[in-house]
C-alpha positions in Angstrom: -20.3 -9.0 -24.7 -21.8 -5.4 -24.6 -20.4 -2.2 -25.5 -18.6 -0.9 -22.7 -20.6 2.0 -23.0 -23.7 3.1 -24.0 -25.7 6.3 -24.1 -27.7 4.8 -21.5 -24.5 5.1 -19.4 -23.6 8.7 -20.1 -25.5 11.5 -17.8 -24.3 14.9 -19.2 -26.1 17.0 -16.6 -24.7 15.0 -13.4 -26.6 16.9 -10.5 -24.6 15.2 -7.8 -22.7 17.3 -4.9 -20.5 14.4 -3.6 -18.2 11.5 -4.8 -20.8 9.1 -2.9 -23.4 10.8 -4.9 -22.2 10.4 -8.3 -21.0 6.8 -7.9 -24.5 6.0 -7.0 -26.1 8.0 -10.0 -24.1 6.1 -12.4 -24.1 2.6 -10.9 -27.9 3.0 -10.9 -27.8 3.3 -14.8 -25.8 0.2 -14.7 -28.1 -1.5 -12.4 -31.0 -0.7 -15.1 -29.0 -2.1 -17.7 -28.5 -5.3 -15.8 -24.5 -4.9 -15.4 -24.5 -4.6 -11.5 -27.1 -7.1 -9.5 -26.6 -5.5 -6.2 -26.6 -1.4 -5.8 -25.1 -1.2 -2.4 -22.7 -4.1 -2.9 -21.3 -2.7 -5.9 -21.1 0.7 -4.0 -19.5 -0.9 -1.0 -17.1 -2.4 -3.4 -16.0 1.3 -4.5 -15.9 2.9 -1.5 -13.4 0.0 -0.4 -11.3 1.1 -3.3 -11.6 4.8 -2.6 -10.6 4.2 0.9 -6.9 2.7 -0.8 -6.4 5.9 -2.6 -8.0 8.6 -3.9 -9.2 8.4 -7.4 -9.0 12.2 -8.4 -6.7 13.1 -11.0 -5.1 17.0 -12.1 -7.1 18.0 -14.9 -10.4 18.0 -13.3 -10.7 14.2 -13.6 -12.3 11.5 -11.3 -12.1 7.7 -12.3 -13.9 5.4 -9.4 -13.4 1.9 -10.0 -13.3 -1.5 -8.3 -13.6 -5.2 -8.9 -16.9 -6.3 -8.0 -18.9 -9.8 -7.6 -21.9 -7.6 -8.2 -20.7 -6.8 -11.7 -21.8 -8.9 -14.6 -19.5 -7.3 -17.4 -17.2 -4.7 -17.9 -19.0 -1.2 -18.1 -18.0 2.1 -17.6 -20.1 5.1 -16.4 -19.9 8.9 -17.7 -20.8 11.9 -15.9 -20.2 15.6 -16.4 -20.4 17.6 -13.8 -21.1 21.7 -13.7 -20.3 22.3 -10.3 -17.4 20.0 -9.9 -17.1 17.2 -7.8 -14.4 16.3 -5.1 -12.3 13.1 -5.8 -9.4 14.2 -3.9 -6.9 15.6 -6.9 -4.8 18.6 -5.4 -5.6 20.7 -8.3 -9.3 21.2 -7.2 -12.8 19.4 -8.0 -13.3 16.8 -11.1 -16.0 18.0 -13.7 -15.4 14.6 -15.8 -16.3 11.4 -13.9 -15.7 7.8 -15.2 -17.2 4.9 -13.0 -15.6 2.0 -14.2 -17.0 -1.6 -13.4 -15.2 -4.8 -13.7 -16.2 -8.1 -12.3 -14.7 -9.8 -9.7 -11.3 -11.2 -10.9 -11.5 -9.6 -14.2 -8.1 -8.7 -14.3 -7.6 -8.3 -18.3 -10.7 -6.3 -18.6 -10.2 -3.9 -15.8 -7.0 -3.4 -16.6 -7.8 -2.9 -20.2 -10.4 -0.6 -19.5 -8.5 1.6 -16.8 -5.3 1.8 -18.9 -6.6 2.7 -22.5 -8.6 5.5 -20.6 -6.0 6.7 -18.5 -3.7 7.2 -22.0 -6.7 9.1 -23.8 -7.2 11.2 -20.6 -3.7 12.8 -21.3 -5.2 14.0 -24.5 -6.6 17.6 -23.8 -8.5 17.1 -27.2 -9.9 14.1 -25.9 -11.4 15.6 -22.6 -11.9 19.0 -24.2 -14.5 17.5 -26.7 -16.2 15.6 -23.8 -16.4 18.8 -21.9 -18.0 20.3 -25.2 -20.2 17.6 -26.4 -24.2 17.8 -26.1 -25.2 14.2 -26.9 -25.3 11.3 -25.1 -24.7 8.9 -27.8 -21.8 11.0 -29.3 -20.1 11.0 -25.7 -20.3 7.7 -25.4 -18.8 6.8 -28.7 -16.0 9.1 -28.2 -15.0 7.6 -25.2 -15.3 4.1 -27.5 -13.0 5.0 -29.9 -15.8 5.2 -32.6 -15.7 8.9 -33.0 -12.4 11.2 -33.0 -12.5 13.9 -30.6 -11.8 16.3 -34.1 -14.9 14.7 -35.4 -17.0 15.2 -32.6 -16.0 18.9 -31.6 -14.3 20.3 -35.0 -16.6 21.3 -38.6 -12.8 21.3 -40.0 -12.6 20.7 -43.8 -12.2 17.5 -44.7 -8.8 17.7 -46.4 -7.7 20.0 -42.8 -9.1 17.1 -40.7 -7.4 14.5 -43.2 -4.1 16.3 -42.6 -4.6 16.4 -39.2 -5.5 12.6 -38.4 -2.7 12.0 -40.2 -0.1 13.8 -38.0 -2.2 12.3 -34.9 -1.2 9.0 -35.9 2.4 9.6 -36.9 2.6 11.2 -33.2 0.6 7.9 -31.7 3.1 5.3 -33.3 4.8 3.1 -30.2 8.3 4.6 -29.0 9.6 1.5 -29.8 8.5 1.8 -33.3 10.1 5.1 -33.4 13.3 4.3 -31.8 13.7 1.2 -34.6 13.1 3.6 -37.1 15.8 5.9 -36.0 18.4 3.1 -35.1 17.6 2.2 -38.9 18.4 5.5 -40.1 21.6 5.7 -38.4 22.9 2.6 -39.6 22.1 3.6 -43.0 23.2 7.2 -43.0 20.0 8.6 -43.2 19.8 11.1 -40.0 20.9 14.2 -39.4 23.8 15.6 -38.1 23.3 13.4 -34.9 20.2 11.6 -33.6 17.6 12.2 -31.0 18.1 11.9 -27.2 17.0 8.6 -26.1 15.2 8.2 -22.9 14.1 4.8 -21.3 11.2 5.1 -18.7 9.7 3.0 -16.0 6.1 4.3 -14.5 3.8 2.3 -11.8 1.4 3.3 -9.1 0.1 1.4 -5.9 -2.8 0.4 -7.9 -0.8 -0.5 -11.1 -3.7 1.0 -13.1 -4.4 4.8 -13.9 -1.4 6.8 -13.1 0.8 4.2 -14.3 -0.7 4.7 -17.8 -1.3 8.5 -17.6 2.3 8.9 -16.5 3.8 6.9 -19.5 1.6 8.8 -22.1 2.2 12.2 -20.5 5.9 11.6 -20.7 5.5 9.9 -24.3 3.7 13.1 -25.0 6.5 15.5 -23.7 9.0 13.1 -25.0 7.7 14.0 -29.1 7.3 17.7 -27.8 10.9 17.9 -27.2 12.3 15.8 -29.9 13.5 13.1 -27.8 12.8 9.4 -28.1 11.1 8.0 -25.0 10.1 4.5 -24.5 8.2 3.8 -21.1 7.7 0.3 -19.5 4.7 0.5 -17.9 4.7 -1.9 -14.3 0.6 -2.5 -14.3 -1.2 -4.8 -11.9 -1.8 -7.1 -14.7 2.0 -7.8 -15.2 4.7 -5.7 -17.5 6.5 -6.2 -20.6 10.4 -5.6 -20.0 11.8 -3.6 -22.3 14.2 -4.6 -24.9 17.6 -4.7 -23.6 19.0 -3.2 -26.6 16.4 -0.5 -26.1 18.4 0.1 -22.8 21.6 -0.3 -23.6 21.0 2.6 -26.3 19.5 5.1 -23.9 21.1 8.1 -23.1 19.2 8.7 -20.2 16.7 6.9 -17.6 13.4 8.0 -15.8 11.6 6.5 -13.2 8.3 8.1 -12.3 6.8 5.0 -9.6 5.3 4.9 -6.3 5.9 1.4 -5.5 9.6 -0.3 -6.1 10.7 -0.3 -9.9 10.8 -4.3 -10.7 14.5 -5.1 -12.1 15.9 -2.0 -11.4 19.1 -3.3 -12.3 18.5 -3.6 -16.0 19.0 0.3 -15.7 22.3 0.2 -13.9 24.9 3.3 -14.8 23.1 5.9 -16.7 21.8 9.4 -15.9 18.7 8.9 -13.6 15.8 10.9 -12.4 13.6 9.4 -10.1 10.4 10.8 -9.0 6.9 10.0 -7.9 4.5 8.9 -10.5 2.3 12.4 -10.4 5.9 14.4 -11.3 5.6 11.9 -14.2 1.9 12.8 -14.9 2.3 16.6 -14.1 5.4 18.1 -15.1 7.0 15.5 -17.4 8.9 18.5 -19.5 10.6 19.2 -16.5 12.1 15.5 -16.0 13.1 15.1 -19.8 14.9 18.6 -19.4 16.5 17.2 -16.0 17.8 13.9 -17.0 19.2 15.7 -20.5 20.8 17.8 -18.2 22.6 15.0 -16.2 23.8 13.3 -19.4 25.8 16.3 -20.6 27.2 17.1 -17.5 27.9 13.3 -17.1 26.2 12.5 -14.1 25.3 9.3 -13.2 23.5 8.4 -9.8 25.3 6.7 -7.4 22.1 4.4 -7.2 22.6 3.7 -10.6 25.0 0.9 -10.1 23.7 -2.5 -9.6 21.6 -3.2 -6.9 21.7 0.1 -5.5 18.7 2.8 -5.4 18.9 6.0 -7.3 18.3 9.0 -5.3 14.9 10.2 -5.4 14.6 14.1 -7.1 11.8 16.0 -7.1 8.1 15.8 -6.0 7.1 12.8 -4.6 4.1 14.1 -3.0 5.5 12.2 0.5 6.9 14.6 3.4 9.1 12.9 5.9 6.7 11.9 8.3 5.2 9.7 5.4 8.1 8.5 4.2 9.5 7.2 8.0 5.9 5.7 8.5 6.4 3.7 5.4 10.5 2.8 6.3 9.3 1.9 9.7 6.5 -0.3 8.4 8.9 -1.9 6.1 10.5 -3.5 9.1 7.7 -4.1 11.0 5.9 -6.0 8.2 8.9 -8.2 7.8 9.6 -9.1 11.5 5.7 -10.1 12.0 5.9 -13.3 10.5 9.1 -14.5 13.0 7.0 -12.8 15.2 4.2 -14.9 14.8 6.2 -18.4 14.1 8.8 -17.7 16.9 6.0 -17.0 19.5 3.4 -19.7 18.9 6.4 -22.2 18.9 7.7 -20.8 22.1 3.7 -20.9 23.6 3.2 -24.6 22.1 6.6 -25.6 24.0 5.1 -24.1 27.1 1.9 -25.8 26.6 3.5 -29.3 26.0 6.4 -29.3 27.8 5.0 -27.1 31.2 6.3 -24.0 32.5 9.7 -25.3 33.1 10.8 -26.0 29.4 13.1 -23.3 29.4 15.1 -24.8 31.7 15.4 -28.0 29.6 18.7 -29.2 28.0 19.3 -28.8 24.2 17.4 -31.2 22.2 20.4 -31.8 20.5 22.1 -33.4 23.5 18.5 -34.9 24.9 15.4 -35.8 22.7 13.5 -38.7 23.2 10.8 -39.3 20.6 8.2 -40.4 23.0 8.3 -38.1 25.9 6.4 -35.0 25.7 9.0 -32.8 27.2 11.3 -33.1 24.3 8.8 -32.2 22.1 7.9 -29.1 24.3 11.4 -28.4 24.4 11.9 -28.6 20.8 9.0 -26.4 19.9 10.5 -23.9 22.5 13.9 -23.6 21.0 12.8 -23.4 17.5 10.7 -20.7 18.9 13.8 -19.1 20.8 16.2 -19.1 17.8 13.4 -17.9 15.4 12.7 -14.8 17.9 16.7 -14.5 17.3 15.6 -12.7 14.1 13.3 -10.2 14.8 15.6 -7.0 15.9 18.0 -7.9 13.3 15.3 -8.4 10.6 13.4 -5.5 12.0 16.6 -3.1 11.4 17.4 -4.8 8.0 14.4 -4.3 6.5 13.9 -0.7 7.9 17.1 0.2 6.2 16.0 -1.6 3.2 12.9 0.3 3.0 14.9 3.1 2.7 18.0 2.4 0.4 17.1 -0.6 -1.1 19.3 -4.1 -1.3 22.4 -2.5 -0.2 20.8 -1.3 3.4 20.4 -4.8 4.5 24.0 -5.7 5.4 24.4 -2.5 7.9 20.8 -2.7 9.3 21.6 -6.7 9.4 24.5 -5.9 11.4 23.4 -3.1 13.6 20.5 -5.0 14.5 22.9 -7.9 15.5 24.6 -5.4 17.7 21.5 -4.1 19.5 20.9 -7.7 20.7 24.6 -8.1 21.9 24.2 -4.8 23.7 20.9 -5.4 25.1 19.7 -2.4 23.5 16.6 -4.6 22.1 13.6 -3.5 20.1 14.5 0.1 20.2 17.9 -0.2 19.6 16.9 -1.8 16.4 14.8 1.1 15.2 17.4 3.2 15.6 20.1 0.9 13.8 17.8 0.7 11.0 17.1 4.2 10.2 21.0 4.9 11.1 22.0 2.3 7.9 19.4 3.6 5.6 20.8 7.0 6.3 24.4 6.2 5.8 23.9 4.2 2.6 21.9 6.9 1.2 24.8 9.2 2.1 27.6 7.3 0.7 25.6 6.7 -2.7 25.7 11.0 -2.8 29.4 10.5 -3.3 30.8 11.0 -6.8 33.1 8.1 -7.3 35.1 7.1 -10.4 33.2 5.3 -12.9 36.0 2.2 -12.7 34.7 2.0 -9.1 30.9 1.6 -10.0 31.0 -1.9 -10.4 32.3 -2.9 -6.8 30.1 -0.5 -5.0 27.1 -2.7 -4.1 29.3 -5.7 -3.4 32.3 -4.1 -1.9 32.4 -0.7 -1.0 29.0 -0.2 0.6 28.6 -2.8 2.7 32.1 -2.8 4.3 31.9 1.1 4.8 28.3 0.7 6.0 28.8 -1.8 8.6 31.7 -0.3 10.0 30.1 3.1 10.4 27.2 1.8 11.7 28.5 -0.9 14.2 30.6 2.2 15.4 28.0 4.0 16.3 25.9 1.2 17.8 28.8 0.0 19.7 30.4 3.2 21.1 28.1 6.5 20.1 24.6 5.8 21.2 24.4 2.0 22.0 24.6 2.6 26.0 21.8 5.3 25.9 19.3 3.2 24.2 20.3 0.7 26.1 19.7 2.3 29.0 16.0 3.6 27.4 15.4 0.1 26.5 15.9 -1.1 30.2 13.6 1.7 32.0 11.0 0.9 29.7 11.2 -2.4 30.7 11.1 -1.4 34.5 8.2 0.6 33.8 6.3 -1.9 32.3 7.1 -4.1 35.0 6.0 -1.8 37.6 2.4 -1.0 36.1 -0.1 -2.0 38.5 -4.0 -1.1 39.0 -5.3 2.4 37.1 -2.0 2.7 35.0 -2.2 -0.7 33.7 -5.9 -0.4 33.1 -5.3 2.9 31.4 -2.5 1.2 29.1 -4.6 -1.1 28.1 -7.6 1.2 27.2 -4.7 3.0 25.0 -3.7 -0.1 23.3 -7.4 -1.2 22.9 -8.1 2.6 21.0 -4.7 2.1 18.8 -5.9 -1.5 17.7 -9.3 -0.4 16.5 -8.3 2.9 15.4 -7.7 1.8 11.5 -7.9 -2.1 11.5 -4.6 -3.2 10.5 -3.1 0.3 9.4 -0.5 1.9 10.8 -1.6 2.8 14.2 -2.9 -0.8 14.9 0.7 -2.1 14.1 2.6 0.6 16.3 0.5 -1.0 19.0 0.9 -4.9 18.0 4.6 -4.1 17.6 5.0 -2.5 20.8 3.4 -5.3 22.4 5.2 -8.0 20.3 8.6 -6.7 21.3 7.9 -6.7 24.8 7.5 -11.1 24.7 10.2 -11.4 21.8 12.0 -12.7 24.6 12.5 -16.4 26.0 11.5 -15.3 29.4 9.0 -12.3 29.1 7.9 -10.6 31.8 4.6 -11.1 33.3 3.8 -7.4 32.3 4.6 -7.6 29.1 2.5 -10.8 28.5 -0.4 -8.5 29.8 -0.1 -6.1 27.3 0.3 -8.9 24.5 -3.0 -10.2 25.8 -4.7 -7.2 26.1 -3.6 -5.8 22.3 -4.7 -9.5 20.9 -7.9 -9.3 22.6 -8.7 -5.7 21.3 -7.5 -6.7 17.9 -9.9 -9.3 18.0 -13.4 -6.7 18.9 -14.0 -5.2 15.5 -14.6 -8.1 13.1 -16.6 -9.9 15.9 -18.9 -7.2 16.7 -19.9 -6.5 13.4 -20.2 -10.1 12.8 -22.9 -10.0 15.8 -24.6 -6.7 14.7 -25.3 -8.0 11.5 -26.8 -11.0 13.2 -29.0 -9.4 15.6 -30.0 -6.2 13.4 -29.1 -7.5 9.7 -32.3 -4.7 8.9 -29.6 -2.0 9.3 -26.9 -3.6 6.9 -26.7 -4.4 3.2 -27.1 -7.8 2.0 -23.0 -7.6 0.7 -22.4 -6.6 4.6 -24.4 -9.6 5.8 -22.5 -12.2 3.9 -19.7 -10.3 5.3 -20.9 -10.7 8.7 -20.6 -14.4 8.4 -17.0 -14.2 7.5 -16.3 -11.8 10.3 -16.9 -14.4 12.8 -13.9 -16.4 11.7 -11.8 -13.5 10.9 -12.3 -12.0 14.6 -11.7 -15.1 16.3 -8.7 -15.7 14.4 -7.7 -12.0 15.2 -7.4 -10.5 12.1 -8.7 -7.3 12.5 -8.9 -6.2 8.7 -12.5 -8.7 8.5 -14.0 -5.2 9.9 -12.7 -3.0 7.1 -15.7 -3.6 4.2 -17.9 -2.5 7.3 -15.7 0.6 7.9 -15.3 1.7 4.7 -18.7 2.0 3.8 -19.9 3.8 7.2 -16.2 5.2 8.8 -18.4 7.7 11.2 -20.2 4.8 12.7 -18.1 1.8 12.5 -15.0 2.9 13.6 -15.8 5.1 16.8 -17.8 1.9 17.8 -15.0 -0.4 17.4 -13.0 2.0 19.2 -14.6 2.2 22.5 -15.3 -1.8 22.2 -11.5 -1.9 21.9 -10.9 0.5 24.9 -13.2 -1.4 26.9 -11.6 -5.1 26.0 -8.2 -3.9 26.3 -8.5 -2.3 30.1 -10.8 -5.1 31.4 -8.0 -7.3 30.3 -5.1 -5.7 31.9 -7.8 -5.6 35.3 -8.1 -8.9 35.0 -4.3 -9.7 34.7 -4.9 -12.0 31.7 -1.6 -13.1 30.1 -0.6 -14.5 26.6 2.9 -15.8 25.5 2.1 -16.3 21.8 1.4 -13.2 19.3 -1.4 -14.4 17.3 -3.9 -16.8 17.1 -7.1 -15.6 18.5 -9.4 -17.9 20.3 -7.3 -20.8 19.4 -4.4 -20.2 21.5 -6.8 -19.5 24.6 -5.3 -22.7 26.2 -2.0 -20.6 26.3 -3.9 -17.9 28.2 -3.5 -17.0 31.9 -6.7 -16.6 33.4 -8.8 -17.8 29.8 -12.5 -17.4 31.5 -11.9 -14.1 32.7 -10.1 -12.7 29.1 -12.8 -14.5 27.1 -15.2 -12.1 29.3 -13.3 -9.0 28.4 -13.4 -9.8 24.6 -17.2 -10.5 25.3 -17.7 -7.4 27.0 -16.1 -5.0 24.4 -17.8 -6.9 21.4 -21.3 -6.0 23.0 -20.3 -2.8 23.9 -19.2 -2.2 19.8 -22.0 -3.8 18.7 -24.6 -2.1 20.7 -23.3 1.3 19.6 -23.1 0.5 15.9 -26.7 -0.9 16.0 -28.0 2.3 17.7 -25.7 5.0 15.7 -26.9 3.0 12.3 -30.7 3.2 14.0 -30.9 6.9 14.4 -29.6 7.4 11.0 -32.1 8.8 8.6 -32.8 7.3 5.4 -30.4 9.3 3.0 -32.2 11.1 0.0 -32.3 9.4 -3.4 -28.9 9.9 -4.8 -26.9 10.8 -1.4 -24.6 7.9 -1.4 -26.4 6.0 0.9 -23.0 5.6 3.6 -20.4 5.2 1.1 -17.0 6.2 2.9 -15.8 9.8 3.3 -12.6 9.4 4.2 -10.2 6.5 3.5 -9.3 3.9 5.9 -5.8 2.9 6.0 -4.4 -0.8 4.9 -1.6 -2.2 5.8 0.4 -2.3 2.4 3.7 -3.3 2.8 6.1 -0.7 0.9 7.1 -4.2 -1.3 4.3 -5.7 -2.0 1.6 -4.5 -4.9 -1.5 -3.7 -4.1 -4.7 -4.7 -5.5 -6.9 -2.2 -7.6 
């Protein structure tokens, strides 16, 4: 395999003004060397990755990267910008830009490139050398590690360099080895009056690559400067190696620097813990080490350090309350959706087989004939009803789980079940989940004797939290919420004429705004909540029909647009258009994301207009739907199916026409301007408990 970076992949006078233009300039060098086969296709993949999370890092660094089928071998391009380019970092523009390209599926190679580079970027000497080097070949050698930063930027005497290299080598040894050596010294009595303070840490980020390893390197460097032993477990995208239990047992404190849940957190139970976002691990490692040492000196053990409980997040996680609330709610919704899909489709299938009186059939335990269609219809219907019975408890339980981890499950599920009992429904489940999570977090803040910590997650927290949530739901807030739920239901049932059409348009706009993101899920959850009963109202089924129809529009419109005006799209987009036919027909709105990521200002507004048209027409036509999913494959279960398909076709045609017109009006972008790569991030649905691909 060729070297990852050569002089031909270095631009020390990068003149691009935007991140899109910078990516294009470096990618063109990769194309010239035959390492990228389709420039526009590769840039679309870079844009899609950038849409997930900005790749700007503190310290003037930008790391756009992706896996792509258009890459032939792992490749790194480097550019240096005198003016700086905005990659979304909090501290301002980046002057050092690294474009990392890995073949599709090349997880290990991609991770190796990124993790190695990320650790190097925490070395001030390395970045300083890159800012001063004046030869492309020398820059490439520096990045490959063939030349040390000192050799590239200094002319110090040989003896001084040798001493410095020796010192640097000592400082870069693996922390585990340092810890082992210290342990050996302790055993032989060769230490000073006391051993160094020991910290174990876990770092992780949504992509599990750059920030994960930069935080690890930052903590290790700060530990060496403070005379503290720091051993870091990097939970990266290609898996992770667990710390030795003996190392954890010997630790005096724990630091979690993460933006996704720490895996196997129970291993760190019972120790002073600091829990922050991953960027805090990069930007203020010294403060974190000082904080955990202070907790240890005061004898503090976070309540969350007991087995099965989360620690309270201290310090900065770069998230406001609104962002946290959205994550908590999306955690509940993401776990609820499979129950919605399974239960709703089974109920719809039951009606299709057994007729519209299947809900009045006797229990299949008492009456089931193998050869009778009505019996099979009743069976599917009754299984679906049981599945639907879990919706509100699962919603509430996993909202609480998103807030407080496993201890939130018991009070959350109990509160959700009570919500069903008192007819508070979906709104009651939302309230119960938030209350349960808050109660558990509050209990965890109470200082408790060490002897009781072992039973906290098994007995004390479930008992107290379930009792408090039950009291609040039954006695305090249950009745008002049930009244609000009834009022909303009555309002929906009373929607007619213009009001219904406007609601359909609004839901259509929401479904097409972020293509599977939070706004899309709010509309979808609103619709499914209405049909999550054995006998949904006519209005609720109209809303479900409008939501599904609108959600099918974006991918179908992009598929049609690539068919009728293929020259407006790249070869990769035309290939994506073929898949979008199936995705759109199956009600998978995410099928339009590649198009939206590459050209958001034209694709998203076009999709929203078409979705609004479809949603309003579906409501006007009175189409109904009992199934929460399925696309055209559940057309037999739709009321007024012919008019329903017309509504979808109308919205698809409108979106197609708009995107074709807007793209046709676009002037050809000058060389090096980026050619339509996304200017803004497009939200994607990520369960807070699931990893995100890089």
